[in-house]
N, CA, C and O atoms as a GROMACS GRO file, in nm:
protein
  272
    1MET      N    1   0.710   0.368   4.034
    1MET     CA    2   0.758   0.401   3.907
    1MET      C    3   0.724   0.297   3.797
    1MET      O    4   0.768   0.182   3.797
    2THR      N    5   0.633   0.357   3.694
    2THR     CA    6   0.608   0.238   3.601
    2THR      C    7   0.696   0.257   3.458
    2THR      O    8   0.726   0.371   3.421
    3ALA      N    9   0.734   0.148   3.385
    3ALA     CA   10   0.806   0.124   3.287
    3ALA      C   11   0.760   0.208   3.176
    3ALA      O   12   0.638   0.217   3.160
    4THR      N   13   0.850   0.279   3.088
    4THR     CA   14   0.809   0.341   2.974
    4THR      C   15   0.756   0.251   2.876
    4THR      O   16   0.807   0.140   2.862
    5GLN      N   17   0.644   0.294   2.795
    5GLN     CA   18   0.587   0.208   2.696
    5GLN      C   19   0.595   0.283   2.582
    5GLN      O   20   0.561   0.402   2.576
    6HIS      N   21   0.651   0.201   2.469
    6HIS     CA   22   0.657   0.256   2.344
    6HIS      C   23   0.567   0.206   2.250
    6HIS      O   24   0.558   0.084   2.236
    7ARG      N   25   0.498   0.282   2.184
    7ARG     CA   26   0.384   0.228   2.092
    7ARG      C   27   0.427   0.263   1.941
    7ARG      O   28   0.489   0.365   1.913
    8ALA      N   29   0.391   0.178   1.856
    8ALA     CA   30   0.406   0.190   1.724
    8ALA      C   31   0.327   0.098   1.620
    8ALA      O   32   0.288  -0.010   1.664
    9LEU      N   33   0.301   0.126   1.500
    9LEU     CA   34   0.228   0.078   1.415
    9LEU      C   35   0.314   0.070   1.283
    9LEU      O   36   0.395   0.154   1.244
   10VAL      N   37   0.279  -0.051   1.223
   10VAL     CA   38   0.322  -0.055   1.051
   10VAL      C   39   0.246  -0.001   0.953
   10VAL      O   40   0.126  -0.032   0.951
   11ARG      N   41   0.283   0.061   0.884
   11ARG     CA   42   0.233   0.156   0.777
   11ARG      C   43   0.248   0.090   0.630
   11ARG      O   44   0.356   0.088   0.570
   12LEU      N   45   0.144   0.043   0.585
   12LEU     CA   46   0.166  -0.026   0.438
   12LEU      C   47   0.159   0.078   0.332
   12LEU      O   48   0.052   0.131   0.302
   13GLU      N   49   0.259   0.102   0.282
   13GLU     CA   50   0.277   0.232   0.176
   13GLU      C   51   0.284   0.195   0.051
   13GLU      O   52   0.312   0.080   0.017
   14ASP      N   53   0.257   0.295  -0.033
   14ASP     CA   54   0.268   0.288  -0.188
   14ASP      C   55   0.181   0.193  -0.253
   14ASP      O   56   0.220   0.133  -0.353
   15LEU      N   57   0.047   0.173  -0.196
   15LEU     CA   58  -0.051   0.085  -0.251
   15LEU      C   59  -0.107   0.165  -0.350
   15LEU      O   60  -0.137   0.282  -0.327
   16HIS      N   61  -0.124   0.112  -0.458
   16HIS     CA   62  -0.202   0.184  -0.585
   16HIS      C   63  -0.269   0.094  -0.670
   16HIS      O   64  -0.262  -0.026  -0.647
   17PRO      N   65  -0.339   0.140  -0.774
   17PRO     CA   66  -0.423   0.068  -0.849
   17PRO      C   67  -0.396  -0.064  -0.912
   17PRO      O   68  -0.481  -0.146  -0.947
   18LEU      N   69  -0.265  -0.073  -0.922
   18LEU     CA   70  -0.184  -0.206  -0.981
   18LEU      C   71  -0.125  -0.295  -0.858
   18LEU      O   72  -0.069  -0.402  -0.880
   19SER      N   73  -0.140  -0.251  -0.744
   19SER     CA   74  -0.096  -0.337  -0.632
   19SER      C   75  -0.172  -0.493  -0.629
   19SER      O   76  -0.289  -0.507  -0.665
   20ASP      N   77  -0.107  -0.580  -0.592
   20ASP     CA   78  -0.180  -0.721  -0.574
   20ASP      C   79  -0.243  -0.732  -0.480
   20ASP      O   80  -0.189  -0.750  -0.371
   21PRO      N   81  -0.390  -0.722  -0.495
   21PRO     CA   82  -0.491  -0.721  -0.371
   21PRO      C   83  -0.471  -0.853  -0.284
   21PRO      O   84  -0.495  -0.849  -0.163
   22THR      N   85  -0.428  -0.967  -0.344
   22THR     CA   86  -0.399  -1.084  -0.257
   22THR      C   87  -0.283  -1.057  -0.160
   22THR      O   88  -0.282  -1.085  -0.040
   23ALA      N   89  -0.181  -0.996  -0.231
   23ALA     CA   90  -0.060  -0.987  -0.114
   23ALA      C   91  -0.108  -0.882  -0.012
   23ALA      O   92  -0.073  -0.892   0.105
   24VAL      N   93  -0.181  -0.792  -0.049
   24VAL     CA   94  -0.226  -0.684   0.051
   24VAL      C   95  -0.277  -0.741   0.168
   24VAL      O   96  -0.244  -0.720   0.285
   25LEU      N   97  -0.382  -0.831   0.111
   25LEU     CA   98  -0.464  -0.891   0.212
   25LEU      C   99  -0.388  -0.997   0.301
   25LEU      O  100  -0.412  -1.005   0.421
   26GLN      N  101  -0.293  -1.080   0.236
   26GLN     CA  102  -0.225  -1.159   0.306
   26GLN      C  103  -0.124  -1.087   0.416
   26GLN      O  104  -0.094  -1.143   0.522
   27ALA      N  105  -0.086  -0.984   0.386
   27ALA     CA  106  -0.010  -0.886   0.481
   27ALA      C  107  -0.092  -0.838   0.605
   27ALA      O  108  -0.044  -0.828   0.718
   28ALA      N  109  -0.227  -0.809   0.569
   28ALA     CA  110  -0.324  -0.738   0.667
   28ALA      C  111  -0.346  -0.835   0.765
   28ALA      O  112  -0.350  -0.798   0.883
   29GLU      N  113  -0.364  -0.988   0.726
   29GLU     CA  114  -0.422  -1.086   0.782
   29GLU      C  115  -0.319  -1.136   0.882
   29GLU      O  116  -0.347  -1.175   0.995
   30TRP      N  117  -0.180  -1.130   0.822
   30TRP     CA  118  -0.088  -1.158   0.910
   30TRP      C  119  -0.058  -1.074   1.024
   30TRP      O  120  -0.038  -1.119   1.137
   31LEU      N  121  -0.056  -0.925   0.985
   31LEU     CA  122  -0.035  -0.838   1.086
   31LEU      C  123  -0.131  -0.865   1.198
   31LEU      O  124  -0.108  -0.890   1.316
   32PHE      N  125  -0.254  -0.854   1.126
   32PHE     CA  126  -0.391  -0.862   1.248
   32PHE      C  127  -0.378  -0.995   1.325
   32PHE      O  128  -0.419  -0.993   1.441
   33GLY      N  129  -0.331  -1.099   1.282
   33GLY     CA  130  -0.333  -1.219   1.335
   33GLY      C  131  -0.223  -1.219   1.451
   33GLY      O  132  -0.233  -1.293   1.549
   34ASN      N  133  -0.118  -1.130   1.432
   34ASN     CA  134  -0.011  -1.136   1.518
   34ASN      C  135  -0.029  -1.002   1.635
   34ASN      O  136   0.056  -0.964   1.716
   35GLY      N  137  -0.152  -0.953   1.616
   35GLY     CA  138  -0.182  -0.837   1.707
   35GLY      C  139  -0.076  -0.702   1.672
   35GLY      O  140  -0.042  -0.619   1.755
   36ILE      N  141  -0.044  -0.704   1.557
   36ILE     CA  142   0.044  -0.586   1.529
   36ILE      C  143  -0.070  -0.468   1.470
   36ILE      O  144  -0.145  -0.492   1.376
   37PRO      N  145  -0.067  -0.366   1.527
   37PRO     CA  146  -0.132  -0.254   1.487
   37PRO      C  147  -0.074  -0.215   1.350
   37PRO      O  148   0.047  -0.225   1.330
   38PHE      N  149  -0.167  -0.166   1.246
   38PHE     CA  150  -0.124  -0.128   1.098
   38PHE      C  151  -0.214  -0.037   1.055
   38PHE      O  152  -0.320  -0.008   1.110
   39GLY      N  153  -0.162   0.013   0.940
   39GLY     CA  154  -0.251   0.108   0.877
   39GLY      C  155  -0.205   0.104   0.722
   39GLY      O  156  -0.103   0.043   0.688
   40PHE      N  157  -0.280   0.168   0.638
   40PHE     CA  158  -0.249   0.169   0.500
   40PHE      C  159  -0.230   0.294   0.452
   40PHE      O  160  -0.276   0.386   0.521
   41HIS      N  161  -0.162   0.327   0.329
   41HIS     CA  162  -0.150   0.444   0.250
   41HIS      C  163  -0.168   0.412   0.140
   41HIS      O  164  -0.093   0.335   0.080
   42VAL      N  165  -0.290   0.475   0.079
   42VAL     CA  166  -0.336   0.424  -0.066
   42VAL      C  167  -0.310   0.559  -0.141
   42VAL      O  168  -0.336   0.670  -0.092
   43THR      N  169  -0.251   0.536  -0.276
   43THR     CA  170  -0.240   0.641  -0.378
   43THR      C  171  -0.325   0.637  -0.459
   43THR      O  172  -0.301   0.549  -0.542
   44ALA      N  173  -0.437   0.702  -0.483
   44ALA     CA  174  -0.556   0.683  -0.554
   44ALA      C  175  -0.505   0.707  -0.715
   44ALA      O  176  -0.575   0.659  -0.804
   45ARG      N  177  -0.392   0.776  -0.748
   45ARG     CA  178  -0.362   0.782  -0.895
   45ARG      C  179  -0.218   0.736  -0.885
   45ARG      O  180  -0.145   0.768  -0.792
   46TYR      N  181  -0.179   0.652  -0.994
   46TYR     CA  182  -0.041   0.585  -1.012
   46TYR      C  183   0.016   0.622  -1.146
   46TYR      O  184  -0.036   0.584  -1.252
   47LEU      N  185   0.123   0.696  -1.138
   47LEU     CA  186   0.214   0.734  -1.270
   47LEU      C  187   0.304   0.646  -1.290
   47LEU      O  188   0.376   0.627  -1.192
   48ASP      N  189   0.333   0.566  -1.409
   48ASP     CA  190   0.424   0.458  -1.435
   48ASP      C  191   0.546   0.530  -1.414
   48ASP      O  192   0.565   0.629  -1.484
   49PRO      N  193   0.644   0.490  -1.316
   49PRO     CA  194   0.780   0.542  -1.320
   49PRO      C  195   0.853   0.479  -1.406
   49PRO      O  196   0.962   0.534  -1.418
   50THR      N  197   0.838   0.374  -1.480
   50THR     CA  198   0.923   0.277  -1.556
   50THR      C  199   0.889   0.320  -1.698
   50THR      O  200   0.921   0.247  -1.792
   51ALA      N  201   0.823   0.439  -1.719
   51ALA     CA  202   0.783   0.487  -1.880
   51ALA      C  203   0.920   0.525  -1.924
   51ALA      O  204   1.007   0.584  -1.861
   52ILE      N  205   0.919   0.481  -2.038
   52ILE     CA  206   1.050   0.499  -2.116
   52ILE      C  207   1.024   0.640  -2.207
   52ILE      O  208   1.098   0.737  -2.193
   53THR      N  209   0.920   0.638  -2.296
   53THR     CA  210   0.900   0.764  -2.357
   53THR      C  211   0.791   0.851  -2.296
   53THR      O  212   0.716   0.814  -2.206
   54PRO      N  213   0.789   0.984  -2.362
   54PRO     CA  214   0.711   1.091  -2.308
   54PRO      C  215   0.555   1.041  -2.297
   54PRO      O  216   0.478   1.061  -2.203
   55ALA      N  217   0.532   0.978  -2.406
   55ALA     CA  218   0.383   0.938  -2.397
   55ALA      C  219   0.366   0.813  -2.303
   55ALA      O  220   0.254   0.809  -2.252
   56GLU      N  221   0.439   0.724  -2.273
   56GLU     CA  222   0.429   0.627  -2.166
   56GLU      C  223   0.440   0.700  -2.014
   56GLU      O  224   0.396   0.651  -1.910
   57SER      N  225   0.508   0.827  -2.024
   57SER     CA  226   0.505   0.872  -1.880
   57SER      C  227   0.386   0.950  -1.842
   57SER      O  228   0.379   1.012  -1.736
   58ARG      N  229   0.280   0.945  -1.941
   58ARG     CA  230   0.167   1.016  -1.918
   58ARG      C  231   0.058   0.915  -1.862
   58ARG      O  232  -0.048   0.952  -1.811
   59ARG      N  233   0.100   0.775  -1.880
   59ARG     CA  234   0.009   0.673  -1.845
   59ARG      C  235  -0.046   0.693  -1.700
   59ARG      O  236   0.049   0.683  -1.624
   60MET      N  237  -0.149   0.713  -1.640
   60MET     CA  238  -0.192   0.712  -1.528
   60MET      C  239  -0.310   0.608  -1.498
   60MET      O  240  -0.415   0.598  -1.561
   61PHE      N  241  -0.273   0.542  -1.399
   61PHE     CA  242  -0.380   0.432  -1.357
   61PHE      C  243  -0.471   0.489  -1.225
   61PHE      O  244  -0.430   0.548  -1.125
   62ARG      N  245  -0.606   0.452  -1.260
   62ARG     CA  246  -0.687   0.503  -1.136
   62ARG      C  247  -0.748   0.353  -1.066
   62ARG      O  248  -0.733   0.242  -1.118
   63TYR      N  249  -0.810   0.374  -0.955
   63TYR     CA  250  -0.878   0.248  -0.915
   63TYR      C  251  -0.991   0.170  -1.002
   63TYR      O  252  -1.031   0.055  -0.982
   64THR      N  253  -1.031   0.264  -1.105
   64THR     CA  254  -1.111   0.205  -1.202
   64THR      C  255  -1.045   0.085  -1.299
   64THR      O  256  -1.111   0.006  -1.367
   65HIS      N  257  -0.890   0.093  -1.288
   65HIS     CA  258  -0.823  -0.016  -1.360
   65HIS      C  259  -0.759  -0.124  -1.253
   65HIS      O  260  -0.669  -0.204  -1.278
   66SER      N  261  -0.813  -0.109  -1.153
   66SER     CA  262  -0.774  -0.195  -1.038
   66SER      C  263  -0.784  -0.333  -1.069
   66SER      O  264  -0.861  -0.362  -1.161
   67PRO      N  265  -0.721  -0.429  -1.008
   67PRO     CA  266  -0.744  -0.577  -1.054
   67PRO      C  267  -0.852  -0.635  -0.950
   67PRO      O  268  -0.881  -0.754  -0.940
   68LEU      N  269  -0.901  -0.537  -0.880
   68LEU     CA  270  -1.003  -0.602  -0.783
   68LEU      C  271  -1.127  -0.622  -0.847
   68LEU      O  272  -1.221  -0.673  -0.785
   0.00000   0.00000   0.00000
């Protein structure tokens, strides 16, 4: 009888055009270096949730606005 193996991976979520690319790279390098399987969830459009006025609530950021 063999032992049951459970497999999992880490999913980095809520990555958007204003995410810090250095922080994402550091997380990915650490996970890879420790042999931890991982994936990404990338949001192509980002609506600012901290908007105060209706005009601000329509602010949308795309990857063309990315810090990369």
